[in-house]
N, C-alpha and C positions, 0 to 999 in steps of 0.2 A: 639815549642821552649819551656824549661822549664821555669816556671815561679819563680824569688826569692825569692818574697815574696807576700802575698795576703791578701785582706779582712779579717778578721776572723770572722766567723760568725757560727752560731749553725747548725750542719749538719743533713741533712735529711735524714733518712736509707731509705734503698731501700728495699722491701721486694719480697719475691718469688710467683711467681700464681702457675702452676702448678706443678712446682719441687718442693714446697717450704718444704714439710713435708722432702722431703728426702735430701734434702740443709740441713736443719735442722741436720739432722742424721748425714751428712758427717763431716757439720761443728763440733757439741759434740763429732763425732772420732778422733776430730785434735786435743782438746784443751791440750791433753797429750803429743803434738808431742815437738819433739825436736830440738833447733837448730844446723844449720849445723856449720862443722870443723872451719869458718872463719867467725861465724855471728861479725854482726858490720862493717865488710868491705865488706856487698853485699852478703853474703853467703844464702842459704837457711833456713827460719825461721821457719819450721814449720806451713806451712802454713794451711789455709782449705782447703779441698778436701785432705789432707796427709791421708794415710791410716796406719796399720802397717808394718813394715819392711818384718814381713815374707810373706804379701801380694801382694808384691809387687816386682818385677823383676827388673824396671827400671824406673829414675824419667826422665821425658821431663823437663830440665831445662831452664826457661825463666827469660832471665835478660833485666829490665825495668828501667826506670825513675819512678818518682813516677805517682800516680794517681792522676788527679784530681780531682774524686770524691769522693776522701773520704781515710781514713785507708783500711776498707773492698768494696773497690768501686768496680765497676762493673767489670775491666780486672781480678780480683781475682774472681768475682763471677760467668764471665764466665768460667775461668780454673775449678772452682769449678763444672760447671754443664758437661765441659767435663771430669772432672775426675769421674763423676757419670756417665757419659755413657759407660767408658773405663771399671768401676767397674763391671757395668751389663751385660756388654762382656766376664769378666773373661779376658781382656787381657793380665793382669799384670802388665800394665802401668799407672802411673800418670806423671801430667804434676806439677810443683813446681815452685812458682813466687817469684823472685830474684829481689826486689825492691833498684836500687843504691841510694847511698845517694849524695849530692851536686849537682853544677849546673850543665847545659846542657855539656860544655866543660868538666866540672870535669868527667861526666860520659861517654863522650866519647874516654877520655883520659883512664878510667878503664877499656874501653872495649877492645880498641886498646892492650895495654899495655897484657891485661888477654889472649887474642886469640893470639895475637903474640907471648907469651911465654907460648902457652899453660898450663897455671896455673891455668884454670878454666873451669869446664867442662860445660862452657852453649850451649845449643843447639839449643835453638832460641834468638835471640837478638831483641830487640826493637828500631829499628835506627830514629833517625831524618831525613826528610826525604833528608838532603842537606848531610848527611853523607855514603850515600848508593852509590856513586859512587867513594869514596877513600875505604870503606869498599871493593865492587867487584873488583878495582884495585890489591889490595891488597892480594887478592885471599884469604881473612878471611869469606867471605861469600859463598853458595854454589848458583847457577844458579838453578831456581824454573821454576814446567809446568808452561806454557804459559796461560792457561786455567784460574788460579787464576787472571789475569787482561784483557786477552784476550777477553772481551765478552762486551754486550751492557749495562750492568748494573753497571760496577764500571764507576762513572764518570771521562771522559777523562784526565781534568787535573789534577786528582788524579791519575788516572792510570801511566801517564807519568813519576812519580815519581818513579816506579818501575822498569824503565829498567836502563841499562847501555851495552854499548857496544853492541848492538844487543838481547841480552837477558833478565830475569824478572830475577832480582837476590834480590827480596822482595814484598811483599806481603802490600797495602794498609790497614794499621789496625785502623787509624781513623785520621782525617783530621783536618784542621785546615785552616781560612783566617780572616782577619783584618775586623770589623766590626765597623760603629759607633753607639755608643750610647748616648741617649742626655736626655735630662731632658722637657718633657712635661711640668709640670707646672711654671718653668722659661718661657716658651717660652708664654704660657696663661697670667703669670702673668705681661709679658712685652706686651699685646694685640694684639699678631698674633693670627688671627682668625683662620686658620689652622696650629695646632703646631706637626702634624703628616709631616716628613720629606719626604715619601713614599720610591717608591721602586728603583729613579733614582734621589740622592741628586748631587750638585757641589758643589763645592768651593768659589763659587760666592755668591750663596744665602747662603752656612755656613756663609763665611764671611760678609752677609748684616744681617742674624740674632743675629750676634754676635754685631752688629752696634746696633742693636734695643735693645738687651738688656741693654748692657751702656746706654742706653740713657735713659730709663725708671725705674730707683729705682729698681734696681737689692738686693734680697736679703742681708743681712750682711755676709754670709759667701764667699759670689761670688766674684771673683778678677779677670777672664779673663775669655775668650770663650770657647777654649779648651787646653785640653790636651794630651800628648801621653808620648813614651817610648826614648828621643834622650840621655839619657844616652851611654859613651863609652862603648858599649857592643852592642850583635847582635839584641838587639831594634833599635838602629840607623841602623845598615843594614837594617832592615826589613823596615824602614821609608823611607828611602835614595833610595831603588829599588820599593818603589811605588811610589814616585814622579816622579823618571827617568822612570818609562815603562808608566806614565800618561803622562810625557810631550812628550816623543818618544812612540808613541803605539805599532813601529816595532821591538823598541832596543833590540838589541842581544848583549851583553858583551862577550859572550863566545861560539862557534862554538859546534856543538855534541860532538867532543871529547874534548870538554874543555879548549881551546886555547883562547887567549884572542885576541880578535876581534873589540874592542870597537874604538871608534869615538871622537874628544876632541870637538867638535860641540855639538854632541849628551850629551857627558857629562856636557857639560856646561849648556844645555837648561834644563839638570833633576838637578842639582845644583839650578839653578834657581828659579825652580820649588819647591825642598825643602825649598830654602829662603822666599819664599810667604807664605810655609804652614807654619813656625815656627816664623812669625815675631811677635816681641813683642807686638803689637797691639792686638793681637787675642790667643796669646799662654801663658800658665800659665809659669812664669818664673822657677818656681822647674821643668818644664820639660826637661830642660836643662840637668839634674843631675837624671832622675828619671826612675826608670825600671816598669814592671808590677805592683809590689805590690804595688807602691810610687802612680803610674798614678790613679792607679784603687780606693786610700784610699783617694787622693785628691776630685777625682771627686766624691765618697761617701759622703767627707763632704761639698757638697757642694761649692767646691769652681772654681768648672767650670759645664759649661753645656752642653758641648760635651767631648765627650774622646774615643781614637780609641783602640781597645783591643780586644779579640778572644772570639770564643763563649760559653768558658767553663764559662765565667763573667756572663754569661745571666743569669745562675739560681743562683749564689750569689748575683746579684746584686738587685734579685726579692726578696731576703730574708728582702733588707734593705728598696724596694720602693713599692710602687703601681702602678697598670696600667698606672693609671692617672696621675702619676709621670713621669714612664719612657717610652723610646722608643728605637728600634734598626732599623737601617737601613744598606745599604748596605754603605763600606766606599766611597764616592766621586772618582772619575778615577778607577785609575786600587788598588786593593788589592793581597797581597802577600800569596801563599799558603805555609801552616806549614804543621804539623801533622808528624805522625811516623808509619813506617813499619815494618812488622817483618819477620824477615829472619832466613835461617839456617846455623849454623855455618861450617867453615870446620872441626873445632876439633870433632863435633860431630858423635858419635857412633852409634845413633838411627837417622839416616838423613831420613830416610821413615815414623817414627812413629813422627816426628818433623812437617813434611811437613803434613802430617792429622792434626795435631796440628793448623796448623794455618790456614787448609782449614774451620776449624770450627770454628776461630776467626776471620775469615775475612767473613764469610756467611753471609747469606742475614737474618736468626736470628739473630748472634751475631750482626751485625751493627744495625738495628733496636734497641735492647739494649742500644748498647752505645750511639746513638741518645737519646733517651727517657733520658739517664742518665745523658747526658748533650753534651756529646762528637757532633763533625760531624760527622756524618756518611758518609763511601765511597761510596757507592753506592746508587742509584737512587730510588731502590725498597726501602728501606727505609725510603723515604720521600714521596711516592705516594699513592693514594689512598683514598677517600673520608672517609671509617673506619677506616683506617690506614695500610692497605698494609698488607706487612710480621707483624707481630707481633711477641713481646717478650714470650713468653711463660715461660723463665727462669730466668726473672728479671722483677717485677713490675714497674708503674710508682712512688711508694709512699702510702704510709697510708692515710687513709682517714682522715676526720677531727678532730681536734684535742678536748678534754674536753671544753675549753675556745669555742668554737665556731669558731676558727677561721682553715684555713686551713692547716693541717702541711705540705703539698707540695705549697709554694706559686707561682711556675712556672707556668702560661701560656699557656695551654696548648689546642690540637685542638679536635677534636671529637673521634680521634683514639689513643689521650695519647701522642701525641710528642707534643716537643715545639712548642708555636703558631707560632713562624717566621720560623720554620724549612722548609719551603716547600716555601716560596714565597720570604724569605731574604735570609736565610743560602744559599740551593743548590743553586741558581739564582749566589750569589758570587762565590761561588768555581767554578761553569762551568768557570765564566770568571777570576778565579785570575791567576796571572802571578808566574811563577818559581825564585825563586833566581837560579841566575847562577849554573848550575851544571856541576862540576870540580873534579877530585878525589883532588885538594888542594884548597878547596872550603873554609879550616882553613887560609889559606893564602891569599884567597881575601877578605875575612871579616874584616881580620886583617888588612889589608890595606887600605881598604874603612873606617872603622871607625879612624884609627888613621888622614887618610888625610881628613875627613869630621868632627872632632871633632872640630875644630878651627871657624867652623862656626859659632858657638854660643858663641864665645867669643870676646874679645878686639883684634882690628887692624885686621880686617878678610880680605883678600883676596879678590879682583874682582872674579866673577864666573870663568871666561876665565882664568884667574892665578891660580886659584885652581881645574879648569879641568886638568891643563898641568900638576899639581904637580901630581894629580890623576893618569892621564892616563900614564905619566913615572912609576909611585912608580906600577901601576898593570904589566907593559910589565916586570919589574922584578921580579915582584911573581909569575906570572904564563909562563908557554910557550905560542908564538905567532908565 
C-alpha cells in the first residue's frame, strides 16, 4: 500500500560496498541527464544509471510508486547496479525508473489508462499485489516464466500473489505485512515486569496491558492504548480483513476465480471482532480518521502505547526511539499481506530484456539489499544464515558512527547486517499472513467494504448482524457470485 503521509525524519543514506566506486562513476555520468517528454506526469527523469543517448540502443522503463527508502532509495540503486552490469556487457540496454505521483488508487488509474491507451512506453510495472488479477485479466501484463516464483526460496504466501488463472503474471519485488509496534518504556513505567510482547501476542493480553497503563499514571502525552488506520480508504479494508481472518480462520470471501462466496454469519463474526479491536476504551479516537501517516505521528508523539503498521516504519521509528523505548511484535491474530510485484507490460517491445531485469531485481542478492534497506524481502534466503546468508554487495547497511559519537544508522541489526527483528518476527509474520480477496474486481470489493463498514465508527451503529446482511447484499451486487 502507498502511504499517504509519513513521519518526517532525517534520511540516512545508503552506501555502496563492492560496487561503490563504479556506482559513483555511473551516478556522476548521469547528473547531466535530461528529463523525459512528459516530466511531472510520471515520465523518466534522467535517473542515476542513465548513459549518453549514443551509448544506449534502448531503455527498459520501469513504472513504480514512491520508494519508501528515500529519494535515491534502494530500488533506484538496484537499477543502477543492473545498468552497470549491462554497461560492462555492452548490451546496449539500460533501465530507467519512473516514479508515479499520487496515492495508490491514483497510480493504479494512471497505469491502467497508460497501458490501455498505449500512451506510455512502460516495459515493467510495479503493481500492488491486489492489482495483479485485474491487470492480467485485462491482458495488460504478460505471463512470466514460472521459475521466478516456483521454487523453494520465495516465501509461499508471497509467491501466491504472483499467480492468476494458472499462470505467473508477476514476480514478487518487495513484500509487506501488518506488525505491532509498542512502547517498552511505557510498559516499564506502569510496572509491567516483562515489557517484551514476545513472538505470539494476543488481543486479550493487549487489552490487559492497556488497562494496566490506564491505571498507573501514564505520561502526560498518553491518551489511549493503541491506534491503527480506520479512515475510509484501503487502511480500513486491511484492518477489516485482518479482523475477519482472525475471527474465522478459514474464511474465504471469493473463490479462485474471484467470485463472491461469503456467508452472512461469518461476516457477522468478523464485524464483531473488528468492533472489539476498535472499542473506544482501548483505541485512540483519532484512529477513526487516521491513515498511515497520521497513526504513525500519533504513536511517535506518545499519544498511544501500541501501533499497527508496516515493516518500513521500523527504520523510521528507530530514528525517534531507542531499543529501550521501542519494541515490535507480530500483529495479534492474522495479519494482511501487502507488497508490490513486477510485471512485463503487453505494450513492451523488449519483453525478453524486461524479464531479465525482473529476474535481477527479484533475485537473492537484490532481495537481501531490499531487506537491509528496510523493505520486507520476498525470499527466505534473505533472512537466513548466522552470518547473513546471501549478502548485499551492491548496497551497504549504512555509514559508520557520526562525528558526535552517535550511530548514523540507528536501526538495530543482527551480526549479518539485517534488521534485528527480520528473522524471528518479520519472516514468521509473512509466512502466516493472509491475502486480501484476489479478484479482477478488487477495486469494487474494497470500495464496497469501506462504504459498508465506515458507519461502524459513527453514531447510530447497526448491529453486527444487520451490518453483515447489508455488506453481504452489497458484495453480491459488486462481484460475480
